[in-house]
N, C-alpha and C positions, 0 to 999 in steps of 0.2 A: 294671453293672460287669462287664467281661470278666474271667473267671478266668484266672490265669496259672500257669505252671509254674516253680517255683523249685528250684534245686539249692543246698543249703547244704553247704559243705565246712568242717567245724569241727575244731578241735584242742582237746584236753583240757588247759586251763590252770587247772583248779581253779575259782576264783571267776568266771571268764568264762563258765562253762557255763550257770548259771541265767539270766542276761540273754539270752544267745544263744538258748537254748531258748525263752525267753519271746517272742523275735521269731518263731521258728518257730510257736509256738502261736497267736500273733495272726494270722498269715497263714492257718493252717489254719482258724481260727474264721471267717475271711472267705470260706472256700470255695475257696481256692487249692490247687493240687496242690504239695505240698512233699516233697522227698526230702532226707534228711540222709546225707551221705557222711562217715564218721568211723571212728575205732577202736572196737572192741567195747565198751569201758566206756560209751560214749555211746548205746548201743542203747536201754537202758531209758528214759533221759530223752527221747530222740527219739520213741519210741513213745508215751510218756506225753503228749507234746505233740501227738500226733495225726498225726505225719509218717510217711512210709515211711522205712525205714532200709536203707542200703547199706553193708556193711562194707568197709574198706580191704583190699587184698590182702596187706599187711604192716603191722606196727605203725608208724604214722606219727609220733605224738607219743611220743617216748621219755622215760622218767623222767629228770629233771634236778634234782639236789640242789643248787640254787643257794645254799641256806643254808650249805653247806659250803665255798663258794669265797669267798676274801677279796679278790681283786684285780679291778679293772675288766677287764683283758685276759682273765682266767679266766672272768669272767661272760660277756663277749662271745663267746669261743670256745665256751663251753658252750651258750649260746643258739643260736649258729649251727649247731653240730653236732647238737643234740638237738631244736631247735624250729623252725628256719628252713630252712636249705638242706640239712641232712642228710636230712630227710624228703622234700625237694622232688621228686626223681625219681619215687619211688613215687606220691606224691600227684598229680603231674602226669599220670602214666599212668592212674591210677584216675579222675581227673577227666575226661580226654579220653574214656575209655570211657563214663562216665556221661553226658556231654554228647551223644555220638553216639547213645546209646540213648534218652535222655529228651527231648532237644531243648528244654532250658529256655529261657525268655525271659530269665532273669537268674540268674547265679551269685552267691551271697552267701558271703563267706569270713571266717574269723577273721583277726585282724591279721597273724599270721605265716605264714599258709597260702600261701606264695609259689608253691608248685607248682600250686595250684589257680588262682591268678591267671594264671600262664603258660599253663596249659591253656586257660582261657577266652579269653585273647588269641589264642592260636593257632587257635582255632575260631571267632573272630569273634563271640563272645558277650560282652555287657557283664558286668562284675562290680562288686559293691558290697562295700566293706570295712567290717566291723563293728569299732568301737572301744569296748569296754565299760568305758571309764575316761575320764579327761580327754584332751584332744587330745595325741597322743603324738609326732607328727612335727614336724620343725623348722618354726617359723613365727615371723615377726617379732613381737616383743613377748612371746612365750611363753617362760617360763623353760625351760631344758633339761630334758628328761624324765628322771625317776629320781633327781634330785639333791636335791630338797626345797627349792628356792630360791623366794623371793618374787619378784614382778616387778621387773625392773631399772629404774633411773631415770637419765636423763642419758647423756652420751657414754660414761662409764666403764661404766655398766650395759649399754649396747648392746655395748661391747667384750667384756664378760663373757660375754654370750649368744653372740656370734659365736665366741669362743674355745672355749667349752664345746661349742657345736654342731659346730664343725669337728672337735674332738677326738673327739666321739662318732661322727661320721660316718666318720672315718678308722679308728676302732677296729673298728666293725662291718664296714666294707668290707674290712679286712685279712683277716677270716676268712670273710666271706660273699659278697663280690662275685664272685670268680672262679668258685666253684661255682654261684652263681645264674646267671651268664651262660652257663655250660656247659649248664644245663638249658634256657635260652632258645634257645641255638643248636640243641640237639637237637630243639626244636619249631619251628624255622624262623623265629625272631624275632631282631631285632637286639639287641646287648648294651645294657645301661643303664650310665650313668656312675657311679651310686652305688646302693646297695641301696634307699635310700628312694625312688628313682625308680619302682621296681616298685610300691610302694603308691600312688604318685601317678597311676598309670595307671587307677585305679578310676573308674567312672562316678560313684559317690558314695562319699565317706568319711562313714559314718554314726556320729556321736559319741554314744554312748548315755549321756549325762549332761545336766545342765542348764547352759546358758551362764552362769546365775547362780552356779553352783558353780565353774566353771573361771575362769581368768584371761583377760581380754580380749587378743586378738591378731589379727593380719592373717592369716586362714586362706585357703587356696586356694579358688578358685571352686567346686570340687566338694565341699567340706566342709560338713556340716550338723549342727548340734546338734538331735537329735531326741528328747531327753528320756530319762531313765533307765527301765530295765525293773526293776520292784521285786519280781519273782517270787522266792519261796523256792526253794531246790533241791528236786528231786523227793524226795530222801531225808529231807527235814524238813517238807515242806509239810503232810502229813496226820498228823503225829505228835500224839497227844492231849497236851494240856498244860493245867494249871490253875495259877494263881498261888499261890505259897506264902502261908500264912496270916499275918496281921498287917497293921499299918498303916504300918510304916517304909517309906521310899523303896525301890523295887525297882531294883536295878542289874543290867543284863544285861552279861555278859562274852561276847564273840563274837570269837574269834580265827580264824586261817586254816583253811580247809577242806582245805588240803594241808599237809604237814609242813614246818615252818620252824624246827625245833629249838626249839620254843616251850613245851615242857612246864614247864621251870623258871620261865619267865615266868608261865605260867598259875598255878602254885603260889603265886608271890609275890603275884599279884593276889587269889587266894582268901584268902591270909593277911591281906592288907590289908583285905578286906571284913570279915573276922572281928573287926577292931578298931573297926568302925564300926556305928552303929545303923541298919543297912540290911538288906534282904532280897536276897541275892545269888543270881543264876541264871547258872551257867557252862555254856555249850554247847561241848563239845569238838570236835564235827564228826567226820568219818570218819577223821581223821589221828591222833587221840589217844583212847585208851580212858578212859572216865570214872574208872575205878579208879586211874588214874595220878595223880589229884589227891586230896590229903587235904583234906577240906572241913571248915571250922569249922561250928558248930551253925547259924549263920544263913545258910549257903550251900548251895544245891542244885546238884549237878553231874550233867548229863545229856548223852547223846551228841548229841541234837538236840532242837529245839523249833521250832515255826513262828514265826520272828521277827516276822512281821506281827502275830501275836496277842500275843506277849510285849511288843512295843513299845507296845501300847495301855495296858499297865499300868506301864511303866517310867518312871523319872525321869532316867536316865543310862545311857549305854552306854560300856563300856571295851572297846577293840578294838585290833587290830594296824594298822588303817588301810586295809584293803582297800576298794576303791571300792564294792563292793556293800553292805557293812555300813555304811559311812559315809553313803552316799546314802539308804539306807533309814532310818537314824537321823534324818537331817535331815528327810526327808519326814514323819516322825512328830513333828517339832518338838522333838526332844530334843538336848541337848548331849552332847559326847564327851570322853573321856580317851583319847588315842591313844599307844600304844607301838609305833611303826612298826618293822618288821623288815627290809624290803627291797622290791624290785620297784618298784611305783608308790606305795608306802605313805607315804613321806616327802612326796611331792607332794600326796597327799590331806590329810596332816596340816597342811601349811602353808596349804592352802586353808581348812581349818577354823579355824586360829588367826588367820589374817588377817581373818576375818569375826567373830572373838571368839565362835565357836560351840563352843568347847571349848579344851582345853589339850593339849600334846604333851610327853611326857617320854621319857627313854631306856628302851628295852626292858630294860636292865640295872638299872633303878631298884630300890632296896630296897622291901620291903613297906611300910616306914614312909613313904617318899616317895610311893609309889602311893596310900597311904591319905590323905596330905595333899592330893594332887591331886584325888582323888575328893571329899573334904570341901570343898575350895575351890570346885569347880564346883557341887556341890549347894547350897552356902551362898551363892552369889552369883547373884542372879536375872538379871544381865546376860547370862550365858551362855545361859540358857534363852530369854530374849527374842531374842537374836541368832540362835540356832538356829531359833526359831519363825519369824522373819522370812525367813531364808534358806529354810527348809523350805516355806513357802507357795509360793514360786516353783518349787522342786524338785517338789513334789507336783502343781502345775498342769502342769508340763512332762511329768511322767510320765503324767498323765491325758489329754494332748493327742493329736492325730492326726498329728503331723509324721512319725513313724516310718513309719506305713502310707502316708501321702501320698507319701513319697519312694519307698518300695519299689514301690508300685502305679503310679508314674509311668514305670516302665521300659516301653519300647515292646514290643508283642507282636511276636515274631519269627516267628510262624507263624499259621496259621488257628486261632483259638481253639476251633473245633469239631473240629479235627483230632486 
């Protein structure tokens, strides 16, 4: 096998970091040369994965408090300004400099790293797009992203999807298309008709989930389901953990690794566990201090724990519905109770409930309603059986070679000994 040179240009979107760094680690383990270009907070995860790290010249991924925004236009504007086109000029310049110095065979980018995509195009280097969630771009048969809808049926369902898709495209183009095309022009490229076209220029769209978890749709020819990456984040992977004593079912509570104004929700979940004959383990992650949660006697609250280890002992997971937590839970054959907060979480929740692998309730639910949902799933073996069936395919896809097969199929752009 010829060793290749890869340049990863990654943005810090919280839960996307562990799977993307997992991709980096797998290539390093295969002997490839990998450099990560990103903001300073990703330096430690990149070095831990074995890659070289190259810092951006200015902060590319800016803080975005999406939880505080209540309207779709506000969300679209915020994403455009903070995550997509706002960072694009700096990101494009940094990526051009890195390409010219490193001469990579392939540039691999986070979903919204449009500046890096433009830079790769302008230098004639192919780029692959990482999607560490379900398929997020418009596709025939796929429910619109971020809305939490089940697949449509019949002519009215197709009309629903077209209407939602067109509205979403217009909304993002309203804030992102003109500045995106300005960056393309600065780098000698023709304008695109819609923001989504930029993502469609990828050599491969690598969907880091299982096709069995996503809904079936007509994806473009360059899209590939390559299986999920189940790595724990670097800040939790090596934390010592032992299960709490007792024989009652263990319930893991794993919410967002970034702040989503979810402290009150965590408290209501902890209170709900206090009313049940279970052993509760609440991991708050870096966004919330454990002391912010008042724990009943049967609940342990910790900043972090290796979820891979905890899931070996668990019977159920209560979560906000982030893709990483959901897919790890299913791979372990466990059902879920999902209290989705935003982003892609409603989409993940409906994929769970459509497969009867758990239930979804409002994040504003009372502790009594949360308690009833947990008891319902623990007391009905159909949820565990459905989760186990789905989890078998998820785990098989995670253990497969599709991801590396696709990344290593990129043609060598230079003398491999050079």
